[in-house]
VEXTOR-451020 format. One record per residue (C-alpha): residue number from 1; residue in three letters; x, y, z. Coordinates in nm, 2 decimals. Layout:
<sites>
SITE resi resn     px     py     pz
SITE  NUM  ala      X      Y      Z
...
</sites>
This chain:
<sites>
SITE resi resn     px     py     pz
SITE    1  unk  -1.93   5.72   6.83
SITE    2  unk  -1.82   6.01   7.05
SITE    3  unk  -1.49   5.92   7.21
SITE    4  unk  -1.57   5.79   7.56
SITE    5  unk  -1.23   5.87   7.70
SITE    6  unk  -1.27   6.23   7.59
SITE    7  unk  -1.61   6.25   7.77
SITE    8  unk  -1.46   6.10   8.08
SITE    9  unk  -1.15   6.33   8.07
SITE   10  unk  -1.37   6.64   8.02
SITE   11  unk  -1.54   6.56   8.35
SITE   12  unk  -1.88   6.59   8.20
SITE   13  unk  -2.09   6.47   8.50
SITE   14  unk  -2.46   6.37   8.48
SITE   15  unk  -2.43   6.25   8.12
SITE   16  unk  -2.64   5.96   8.00
SITE   17  unk  -2.49   5.75   7.73
SITE   18  unk  -2.64   5.48   7.51
SITE   19  unk  -2.36   5.27   7.38
SITE   20  unk  -2.36   4.96   7.17
SITE   21  unk  -2.18   4.64   7.27
SITE   22  unk  -1.92   4.72   7.00
SITE   23  unk  -1.86   5.06   7.15
SITE   24  unk  -1.82   4.91   7.50
SITE   25  unk  -1.58   4.65   7.36
SITE   26  unk  -1.36   4.92   7.19
SITE   27  unk  -1.36   5.12   7.51
SITE   28  unk  -1.26   4.83   7.72
SITE   29  unk  -0.98   4.74   7.48
SITE   30  unk  -0.85   5.10   7.49
SITE   31  unk  -0.84   5.09   7.87
SITE   32  unk  -0.66   4.76   7.87
SITE   33  unk  -0.41   4.88   7.61
SITE   34  unk  -0.34   5.19   7.81
SITE   35  unk  -0.30   4.99   8.14
SITE   36  unk  -0.06   4.75   7.97
SITE   37  unk   0.16   5.03   7.83
SITE   38  unk   0.17   5.20   8.17
SITE   39  unk   0.27   4.88   8.35
SITE   40  unk   0.54   4.81   8.09
SITE   41  unk   0.68   5.15   8.14
SITE   42  unk   0.69   5.11   8.51
SITE   43  unk   0.86   4.77   8.49
SITE   44  unk   1.12   4.91   8.25
SITE   45  unk   1.19   5.19   8.50
SITE   46  unk   1.22   4.94   8.78
SITE   47  unk   1.47   4.74   8.57
SITE   48  unk   1.68   5.05   8.51
SITE   49  unk   1.70   5.12   8.89
SITE   50  unk   1.80   4.77   8.99
SITE   51  unk   2.12   4.75   9.19
SITE   52  unk   2.38   4.48   9.11
SITE   53  unk   2.63   4.32   9.35
SITE   54  unk   3.00   4.35   9.29
SITE   55  unk   3.02   3.99   9.18
SITE   56  unk   2.74   4.04   8.93
SITE   57  unk   2.92   4.34   8.78
SITE   58  unk   3.25   4.15   8.77
SITE   59  unk   3.08   3.86   8.58
SITE   60  unk   2.90   4.09   8.34
SITE   61  unk   3.21   4.30   8.26
SITE   62  unk   3.48   4.03   8.30
SITE   63  unk   3.68   4.24   8.54
SITE   64  unk   3.83   4.20   8.89
SITE   65  unk   3.78   4.39   9.22
SITE   66  unk   4.08   4.62   9.14
SITE   67  unk   3.93   4.73   8.81
SITE   68  unk   3.59   4.80   8.98
SITE   69  unk   3.78   5.01   9.24
SITE   70  unk   3.97   5.20   8.98
SITE   71  unk   3.65   5.26   8.78
SITE   72  unk   3.48   5.40   9.09
SITE   73  unk   3.78   5.62   9.17
SITE   74  unk   3.78   5.76   8.82
SITE   75  unk   3.40   5.80   8.81
SITE   76  unk   3.37   5.56   8.52
SITE   77  unk   3.14   5.33   8.71
SITE   78  unk   3.03   5.49   9.03
SITE   79  unk   2.95   5.25   9.32
SITE   80  unk   2.64   5.31   9.54
SITE   81  unk   2.67   5.24   9.91
SITE   82  unk   2.37   5.06  10.06
SITE   83  unk   2.45   5.04  10.43
SITE   84  unk   2.79   4.87  10.44
SITE   85  unk   2.74   4.70  10.10
SITE   86  unk   2.86   4.82   9.76
SITE   87  unk   2.62   4.81   9.47
SITE   88  unk   2.62   4.93   9.11
SITE   89  unk   2.33   5.07   8.91
SITE   90  unk   2.22   4.83   8.63
SITE   91  unk   2.17   5.13   8.39
SITE   92  unk   2.54   5.24   8.46
SITE   93  unk   2.67   4.90   8.39
SITE   94  unk   2.47   4.87   8.07
SITE   95  unk   2.59   5.21   7.96
SITE   96  unk   2.96   5.11   7.99
SITE   97  unk   2.90   4.78   7.82
SITE   98  unk   2.72   4.96   7.53
SITE   99  unk   2.44   4.71   7.54
SITE  100  unk   2.06   4.75   7.54
SITE  101  unk   1.88   4.42   7.52
SITE  102  unk   2.13   4.14   7.59
SITE  103  unk   2.21   4.25   7.95
SITE  104  unk   1.85   4.33   8.04
SITE  105  unk   1.78   3.96   8.11
SITE  106  unk   2.09   3.92   8.33
SITE  107  unk   2.01   3.76   8.66
SITE  108  unk   1.65   3.67   8.57
SITE  109  unk   1.60   3.30   8.58
</sites>
């Protein structure tokens, strides 16, 4: 079987194909697999960009407001201003905690 994705990506217009049911099934599975991986990557990126409140960060890190203020002043954990509110990037908090998977489910219930 000639790779259908290759034919499509080459932009070969006006091509007639005779394909078997098995070929069509393989092609559809390949499309689904590609779509799932793209959505998973997009969701992971969205999770990284999520902003946390001051209280969420205090709970995660086990620190007080003063410590958060000091960390911001020393550029250890930089705060992000959203209007008049203070937020922290989830990826920055995860970095300072040195965690990868445990904190990724935080706040998701």
